[in-house]
N, C-alpha and C positions, 0 to 999 in steps of 0.2 A: 282156653289156651293158656298154659302156666307160663308165668316169666320168671326170670333169676335176676333180680336186682336191676341193672342197666342191660339186659340182654332178654331175649326170647327166642322161643325155637320156632321153625319151620319144617316143615314135613313134606315128604313125597319128593321122588326121584327128578320129576321136571323141574318143580320150585327151586330144589338144592341145586340142579345144574344150573340153571340160570343165575342163582345168586354167585356161584361160584364163577361164571363166565364174565359177569356184569361187574361184580364188584366183592372180589374175593378177599379184599383187606377187611371186609367187614363179618366174614364167617370166620368165629373163634374157634369152632371144634365141630366134626362130624362124628355123628353115632351111627353105626351099621349093624343091623341085627346079627347076631353070632350065626346064626343059621345060613344066611346069606353069605357071611364072611368066609365060610367054610365051603362054598360052593367054588369050583374053578369058574374063572371069569366073572364071579359076583360082584358088579359095579366097579369094573376095573379102570374105566375113563375117570370115574369120580375120584377113585383113589388116586390115580396119577395126578391130576388137576390139583387134589388137596396137597401131594406129596410136593409137588412143585412149587406151591404156595406157602410150603411150611405151616400146612395146617393139620392138626392133630386127629387122628382118627381113633375112635373107640369102638370094638365089638362089644355089644351089649345084648342081654336078653330082649326077647319080645314083649315080654313084664316091664321090664325096665323103660322101655321107649315109650309104653303105654302110662308109666307114671311120669314121664315126661310131658306128652302131647294129649293123652287120653285116648278114647276108643275112636280112633281116625282112618282114613287109608292112608297109612303112612308107608306104605310100599318096603318098610324095613329101613329106611334110613331117614335121619332128621339132622338138622342142622342148628347150632347156636349162634344166633347172630346178636351184635352189638345193636342197642337200640338206636336206630336212625334218627339223626337231627332234623326236627322243623326247620324251616327257613322262616327268617324275620321279613316282615313286610316290605321295609324299606330296603334291605339287601338284595330282595327279590326283584322289585320293581325297577331299580336303576340298570337291570339287565334287559327290561322289556321295551322294544322296539314299537312304540305307539303307530309309526307311519306304516307300519305290516299289517296293520289290522287284526292283532291279535285277539283270541278268545280266552276268556277265564271263566272258571267254575267258581260260585262260591256255595258252600254248602251250610245250610243253616240248620245246624244240630242234627245231622245223620247220626244216629247210634247203633245202626245195625251193621256188623261189621262186614257182612257178605255184600250189602248195597255199597259200601265203602269201597270195597276192593273192586267190586264191578264198574264202578264209577271211575276210580284211579285208570284200570284196564282202558275204558272206552276214551277216557280224556287223552291218554297217551297216545292210543291210535287215531284219533282225530285231529292231533296236532293241537291241543290245548296248550296254553302258554302257563298255566298254573292253575293249581287247586287250594282256595283259600278254606279253611275250617277254623272252629271255633276252639278255644282252650277247654272250655266246659261243655257237657252234654254231647261230647262227639266221639264216634268210635275211635280207640285206639289204633295205631297201625302195630299189628301183631301177625302170629302166623297165619290166621285164617285170612286176614286181609291180602298177604303174600300169595296165598294159594288161590285166593278169589281173583286176584288180579293178574294170576299168571305171569308174575315176575315184574310188572309194569311199576311197583313199588322203585324207587331210586331212579326212574327213568323220566319222571316228571316231577317237577318242584310241588311240594305240600308246603303251602305258608300257613302257620297258625297264627291268629290273632286273638287279641282279648276281647273287641267287641265288632262284631258283624257290621252294624250300621256305621260306625266311624270309618271301617274300611271301604264299605261301598259308596261314601263320600267322598272319599280321597280317590277313587277309581274315577267318581264322575268328574271332579277337578282337572284330572289328566285325561280328557277326551273320552274316556268311556261312555259307552249308554249301557244302563244296567235294567235287565229284563228279569222279573220274577216269574217263574214257569208255575202256574197254576192249573190244577186238574179240572176245575171246572169250567167248561168252555160256555155255560150260560150265565156266567156272573157278569155283574155289569161292568164296562170299562176292560173286559178281558179281550185281547186281538188275537185272531185265528193265526197260529204258527206260519200256515202257508201264505198269510196274506202281509207278513211282515218282513222286510228288506234289511239285511244285516251288512251295511256298507261302512260300519264305523268300528271303532274296537268296542268289543262286546265282553258285558260279563253277565252271566246267567246264574240266578238265584235257585237252587233247589232245596227243597223244604224237607222236614222230618217226616220220617214214616208215619201215615196216618194223620199227623196234625197240619202236615203242609209249613208253608213259610208262615211265620209268626207276623201279625198284624203290624208290628213297629218295623220290621225289614222290609216287608211290603209297601210302606207308606215312603222308604227311602228309594225304591225302585222308579226308574221313567216310566217304564209301563208294564203290563201284566200280559203273558201270552198264554195259550192254552192249545193243547193239542186235539185236534177234532177227532172223535170217536164215534163208532156207530154201534149197533144192536144194543143199546140200552147199557153199554159199558160205563161206569162211573170214572173209572181212574185206571192208572197203569201204576207198576211197582216204580218207585224213584228212580231205579237205576235203568229201568227200560225207557222212562221218559226222558231221563238224562240223555240217554244214546239218541233218541229220535232228536231230540234239540241239537245237539252236539254236530250231528252229521247234517241235519239241514244248514245250518250254521257254515260247515265246512264245504258244502256243497255251492252254497252261495259266494262265499269268499274265494273258493278256487276259480269259479267262473268271473270274479273280478279281477283277479290276478293274472288271469290268461289274457285278459284285454288291456293290462296295463302295458 
């Protein structure tokens, strides 16, 4: 995905529509295929919304769109967005109500943009309070992340930090329990996800594709949980594993809150 200074492109009718509805101030310009522009009724709702928010619209050739975003399913429309700002940890943490038993996701160097986008989408849907990422060896927020997250970027805080281990310790100092998610259910010390109770503020650490959680990060966690699997399946994609863990957490927290 090509970037342009402090901005980047997103593509496809649905992601562009969602960005216009949720955060039109972040949209710098729309580009619509001239072939579609000539059609009666071509993207009229998008056009009206852009006009209402004084967002310029450029008709461009199909080749020009490909120059901007590559050979993707752009559906004839792309938008140039300002680069979103990450949130500082301390600024974010003052907004957290620890007594509400929040859940947080910590990504230990997730470098695949599709996994990053999918995790953001699930985190937003599950009611996660924030996603903490590292400044180094971490997939950036770009057009592919927007597309994969189905517009969830901007609906959930993304907190960028210099040192994952230090942040884990800060969370622990503030009543959070930290669980490292490991795919190896046979590993010594691992706890079965279904056997673990989540009745405190929780932070779940998810590791990089293939490598998993680093040993240093694992040592800072309070405990390690794994997802039971059958038929000799060794592991799940990190975004799938994250979804399973987040929704087990959500299930348990929802039950606790109903009893409060």
